[in-house]
N, C-alpha and C positions, 0 to 999 in steps of 0.2 A: 112313561116311566122306564120301560125296558130299554129304550134307546139311550136314555140318560145313563143307566147303569152300564150298558155295554160300552158307551163312549168313555165313561169315567174309568172303568177298569182297563180298557184298551190304552187310554192315555197314561195311566200309571205304568203299565208294562212298557209302553213306548218310551216313557221318560227314563226307564231303567236301562234303555239301550237294547232291549230284547227284540223289539219289533212288535208293535201293536196288532199287526195283521194276523199274527199267529192266534190271537184271541178274537179279534174283531170279525174275521170272516166266518169261522165256525159259529160264533155267537149269533151273528146275523142269520145264518142258515138254520140253526136249531131253534131260535126263539122268535123268529119273525117269518113272514111269508116271502121273503126276498129270494130271488134266484141266485145262482152262483155268480152270474155275470154282474148282477146288481151289487152283491156283496164285495166282489173284487173291485168294482168301480168305486164303491164307497171307501175301500181300503186305500186306493190310489189317491183319492181326495184327502183322506185322513193323513196320508203320508207326506203330502206337500208341506204343510206348515211345520211338521216335525223335522223334515229334512232341511228346510230353510233355517230353522232355529239351530240345528246341529252344525250346519255349514257356517253360520255367523259365529258360533262359539269357536269352531276350529280355526276360522279365519282370524279371529281376535287373538287366539293363542299361537298363531303362526304355524299351525300344523297342517296346512293345506299345501300340497305340492301342485302348484298351478300348471306346470308343464304336463304332469300326469293327468290332471283334471281335463285340460284342453284336449289331450290325446284320446281320453276315454269318453268324453261327453258326446261326440257325434255317434259313436257306436252304441252308447247307452240309449240315446234318443231313438235311433233306428230300431233297436231291439224292442224298446217299449212300444213303438208304433206297430211293429209286426206282431208283438204279443197281444196288443189290444185288438187288432184285426182278427187274429186267430181265436181269441176269446169270444168274439161276437159270432164267428162262424161255427165254432164247436158247440155241440149240444151241452146243456148244463150238467147232465150226469157224467159225461166224459170229462168235462172241465173239473168237476168235483173230484173225480177219481184221480186225475192228474195232480190236482192240488193236494190231495191226501198222500199220494206217493211222494210228492215234493216235501211235505212236512215230515213224513217218516224218514226219508233219506237225510234231511237236515238234522233231525233228532239223533239219528245214528252217528252222523258225522260229529255232532256236538259232544255226544257221550264219548266217542272214540278220541276226540281231541282232548277232552277233560282227563281221560285216563292217561293219555300220552303225556300231558303236562304234569299230572300228579306223579307219574313214574319218573319223569325228568327231574322234578323238584326233589323227589325222594333220593335220587342218585346224587344230586347236588348236596343235599343235607348230609348224606352218608360220607361223601368225599370230604365235606367240610369238617365233619366230626373226626375223620381219620387224620386230616391235616392238623386239627387241634391237638390230637394225641401226639402226633409227630413233633409238633413244636415244643411240647412239654418235655419230650425226651431230650 
């Protein structure tokens, strides 16, 4: 039952575009007996159908830049292979710490980006209001 709930909620989060691994990995670690390596491996398997569905949707909407994808793909595959090898060699506690740091950094960057966007939108609205007043004069 716990696996079904974890998968269900991770799927919902993933469908929102947030990334199910943010929920999937910690949930597997806290509510099961899985190791960090097993949880991250499950996340990679969970990611594959999600990524394929997103790719098909973007391809259908013609929002995939094939030249960029072809240039990035070999590097992404190489980095994934190196990351998988490192994950197997590194102790689970160290991997867990690195994953926690990664989540914290990404959280800070998301908050910083949201504040920056909100500030930019506020400035656009303010300048838009000023322009409206100017046009009335």
